[in-house]
C-alpha positions in Angstrom: -37.8 60.5 -2.5 -37.7 56.9 -1.8 -40.9 54.8 -1.6 -41.3 52.0 0.8 -41.8 48.6 -1.0 -45.2 47.5 -0.8 -46.1 44.5 1.9 -47.2 41.5 0.2 -50.4 39.7 1.1 -48.5 36.6 1.4 -45.2 35.3 2.7 -44.3 31.7 1.8 -41.4 30.4 3.9 -39.7 27.1 3.1 -36.8 25.6 4.8 -34.3 23.5 2.7 -31.4 21.3 3.7 -29.6 19.3 1.0 -32.6 19.5 -1.4 -30.5 20.5 -4.6 -32.9 18.6 -6.9 -36.0 20.0 -5.2 -35.6 23.9 -4.8 -36.0 25.2 -8.3 -38.7 22.7 -9.3 -40.7 23.9 -6.3 -40.3 27.5 -6.9 -41.6 27.0 -10.3 -44.7 24.8 -8.9 -45.0 27.8 -6.4 -45.0 30.7 -8.7 -47.6 29.0 -10.8 -49.9 28.3 -8.0 -49.6 32.1 -6.6 -49.5 33.6 -9.8 -53.0 31.9 -10.6 -54.1 32.8 -7.1 -53.9 36.2 -8.1 -52.8 37.9 -4.7 -49.1 39.4 -4.1 -46.6 37.5 -2.4 -42.9 36.9 -1.7 -41.4 33.7 -1.1 -38.5 33.3 1.4 -36.3 30.3 0.9 -34.0 29.5 4.2 -31.1 27.0 3.5 -30.1 25.3 6.5 -26.4 24.7 5.9 -26.7 22.1 2.8 -23.4 20.8 1.2 -25.0 19.4 -1.8 -25.2 22.8 -3.8 -28.7 23.9 -2.8 -26.7 27.3 -1.5 -25.3 27.9 -5.1 -28.5 27.3 -6.8 -30.5 29.4 -4.4 -28.2 32.4 -4.8 -28.5 32.1 -8.6 -32.3 32.1 -8.2 -32.5 34.7 -5.9 -30.9 37.1 -8.7 -33.3 36.0 -11.3 -36.4 36.2 -9.7 -37.6 39.0 -8.1 -40.0 37.8 -5.5 -37.8 35.3 -4.1 -35.6 36.0 -0.8 -33.1 33.7 0.3 -31.4 33.4 3.6 -28.5 31.0 3.8 -27.3 29.5 7.1 -23.3 28.9 7.6 -24.1 25.4 9.5 -27.0 23.1 9.9 -29.1 24.5 12.8 -32.1 22.6 12.5 -35.7 23.2 11.1 -37.0 25.3 13.8 -34.0 27.8 13.3 -34.7 27.7 9.7 -38.1 28.5 10.2 -37.7 31.1 12.8 -35.4 33.1 10.6 -37.6 33.1 7.9 -40.9 34.1 9.9 -38.8 36.7 11.3 -38.0 38.1 7.5 -41.6 38.0 6.6 -43.8 41.1 5.5 -46.8 39.4 4.7 -50.3 39.5 6.5 -50.7 35.9 5.9 -47.4 33.6 6.6 -47.5 30.2 4.9 -45.0 27.6 5.8 -44.6 24.6 4.1 -41.5 21.7 3.4 -39.0 21.9 0.6 -39.2 18.1 -0.3 -42.3 19.0 -2.8 -44.3 16.3 -0.7 -46.5 19.5 0.1 -48.5 20.7 -3.0 -48.2 24.4 -3.6 -51.7 24.3 -5.4 -53.2 23.9 -1.6 -52.3 27.3 -0.8 -55.1 29.1 -2.1 -57.5 26.8 -0.4 -55.8 27.1 3.3 -55.7 30.9 2.7 -59.4 31.0 1.9 -60.1 28.7 4.9 -58.0 31.0 7.2 -60.0 34.3 5.8 -63.0 32.3 7.3 -62.2 34.0 10.7 -59.3 31.8 11.8 -55.8 32.5 13.0 -54.0 29.2 12.1 -55.1 26.6 9.6 -53.1 23.3 9.7 -52.9 21.1 6.7 -54.0 17.4 7.2 -52.1 14.9 5.1 -55.3 12.6 5.0 -54.2 10.2 2.1 -50.0 10.5 3.1 -47.5 8.9 0.8 -45.1 7.7 3.1 -43.8 4.3 4.3 -45.9 2.7 6.8 -43.7 1.3 9.5 -40.9 4.2 9.0 -43.0 7.1 8.9 -46.9 6.7 9.4 -47.0 4.9 12.2 -44.3 6.6 14.3 -46.2 9.8 13.2 -49.6 8.5 14.5 -48.1 7.7 17.9 -46.4 11.1 18.3 -49.6 13.2 17.0 -51.6 11.4 19.9 -48.9 12.1 22.4 -48.5 15.7 21.2 -52.3 16.5 21.4 -52.9 15.2 24.6 -50.0 17.1 26.1 -50.8 20.0 24.5 -54.6 20.0 24.2 -54.6 21.3 20.4 -56.8 18.5 18.6 -55.4 18.0 15.2 -55.1 14.9 12.8 -51.9 15.7 11.5 -49.4 18.0 14.0 -46.3 17.2 11.6 -47.7 18.4 8.5 -45.6 21.2 7.5 -48.3 23.0 5.6 -50.0 25.5 7.5 -51.2 29.1 7.4 -51.0 32.0 10.0 -51.9 35.5 11.0 -48.4 37.2 10.2 -49.0 39.5 13.2 -49.9 36.9 15.5 -47.1 34.1 14.2 -44.0 36.8 14.6 -45.0 36.9 18.2 -43.5 33.6 19.1 -39.8 32.3 19.4 -38.9 28.8 18.1 -36.0 26.6 19.0 -35.1 23.0 19.5 -38.0 21.1 17.8 -40.6 23.6 18.5 -41.7 24.1 15.0 -43.7 20.9 15.5 -45.7 22.7 18.3 -46.7 25.9 16.6 -50.2 25.5 16.7 -50.0 25.2 20.8 -47.6 28.1 21.0 -50.4 30.2 19.1 -52.9 28.7 21.1 -51.3 30.2 24.4 -51.6 33.8 22.3 -55.3 33.1 22.0 -55.3 31.7 18.4 -58.2 29.9 16.8 -56.9 26.8 15.2 -58.5 24.4 12.6 -57.6 22.0 10.1 -58.0 21.0 6.6 -56.9 18.3 4.4 -54.3 18.6 1.7 -52.7 17.0 -0.7 -49.4 14.9 -0.2 -46.9 13.4 -2.9 -44.3 10.7 -2.5 -41.0 11.9 -2.4 -39.3 11.9 -5.7 -35.8 13.5 -5.3 -33.4 13.7 -2.2 -33.7 11.5 0.9 -35.9 12.4 4.1 -33.9 14.2 7.0 -36.0 12.1 9.7 -34.1 10.0 11.7 -34.8 8.3 15.6 -32.5 10.8 17.4 -35.3 13.6 16.6 -37.9 11.7 18.8 -35.6 12.3 21.8 -35.4 16.1 21.1 -39.2 16.0 20.6 -39.7 14.6 23.8 -37.9 17.0 25.7 -39.5 20.0 23.9 -42.9 18.4 24.5 -41.8 18.7 28.0 -41.1 22.3 27.9 -44.0 23.0 26.1 -46.7 21.3 28.7 -44.7 23.6 31.5 -44.9 26.8 29.6 -48.8 25.8 28.8 -49.6 25.0 32.5 -47.3 27.6 34.1 -46.5 30.4 32.4 -49.4 32.5 33.5 -48.2 32.0 36.8 -44.8 31.0 37.4 -44.5 31.8 40.9 -47.0 29.6 41.7 -45.1 26.5 40.1 -42.0 27.5 42.0 -43.6 28.0 45.2 -44.2 24.3 45.3 -40.5 23.5 45.4 -40.1 26.4 47.8 -42.5 24.7 50.3 -41.1 21.5 50.0 -37.3 22.8 50.5 -38.5 24.7 53.2 -40.4 21.8 55.1 -37.4 19.6 54.8 -34.9 22.3 56.3 -37.5 22.8 59.1 -37.7 19.0 59.5 -34.0 18.8 59.8 -33.8 21.7 62.0 -35.8 20.1 64.7 -33.8 16.8 64.4 -30.8 19.4 65.2 -32.6 20.7 68.4 -33.7 17.2 69.4 -30.2 15.9 69.4 -28.8 18.9 71.2 -31.5 18.4 73.9 -30.8 14.5 74.3 -27.2 14.1 75.0 -24.8 12.7 74.4 -24.2 14.6 71.0 -22.7 12.8 67.9 -20.6 15.7 66.1 -20.5 13.9 62.8 -24.2 13.4 62.6 -25.0 16.9 63.7 -22.8 18.3 61.1 -24.9 16.2 58.6 -27.8 17.9 60.1 -26.5 21.0 60.1 -25.3 21.0 56.3 -28.6 19.6 55.3 -30.7 22.3 56.9 -28.5 25.2 55.6 -28.7 23.5 51.9 -32.7 22.7 52.1 -33.4 26.7 53.4 -30.9 28.2 50.8 -32.8 25.7 48.0 -36.1 27.4 49.1 -34.8 30.5 48.8 -33.6 30.3 45.6 -36.8 28.8 44.3 -38.7 31.5 45.6 -36.3 34.3 43.6 -36.9 32.2 40.8 -40.5 32.4 41.2 -40.5 36.0 41.6 -38.3 36.7 38.8 -40.6 34.4 36.3 -43.7 36.6 37.6 -41.6 39.9 37.0 -40.7 38.7 33.5 -44.3 37.7 32.6 -46.1 40.7 34.1 -43.6 43.0 32.3 -44.3 41.1 29.0 -47.9 41.2 29.4 -48.0 45.0 30.1 -45.9 45.5 26.9 -48.2 43.2 24.7 -51.5 45.4 26.3 -49.6 48.7 25.4 -48.7 47.2 21.8 -52.1 46.6 21.1 -53.5 49.6 22.4 -50.9 51.6 20.5 -52.3 49.3 17.3 -55.4 50.3 17.9 
């Protein structure tokens, strides 16, 4: 009779992209810190389509070290996709996310886990003494942090720190895409998570180069808009779409009244009348479409809510 492998207490998820100099060094640092912590663990390294030999090194390491699991992407899909794949593969009660550039310190893992066990669902790292360039990284990061905190209503000193601890069952409920890895605390707040922050170590990068560039800023802004809409309107999508339904319906009605006015006040200008008829039909059709979208959104949300309630009831 085969026995199922015991679930680890900790799952560590680390995404990599062209970090061949760091993967093995980070693994040894992780293993040292986790062995000293004394809790069962698994480490999941996710390669996001590296081209510098990182993949080959990860394949070799996965065969050599039992607690290490490796996920290899065929192409570069981005950090959110890599983290999502890692989170989905986790089995641990607590999930730790961190960067693969060795700027996060594995020795902080026991600290954030102990903080999580004080009754929190998310513990976010705060790079209080950040070892990055002032103009290129620190100043843009502070500006972005203020914007993200004001939009998401999640008050953290450092939303960009990858070192975070999560309750595994809660984390595995959310979906990541785009640049959503920056907004995991906000997504979990929507699930009712209790979030806190703790200062952690931060080291200057010694090997490899930063993958940050200005083009990511635009993707972050777009995803931030999406997050805000989700946080504000997800509980009642029908209310959100009803505003557009009402505006389009009013516009169509005004256009229809204009048609009646033209018909009752000859002579009639056919080209002008055609424009008004087309506008009326278009606006009323748009109004009906927004109403349908709102109803579909409400059905999806209600179905998802009932499913979660049933699952929680089943677990209890």
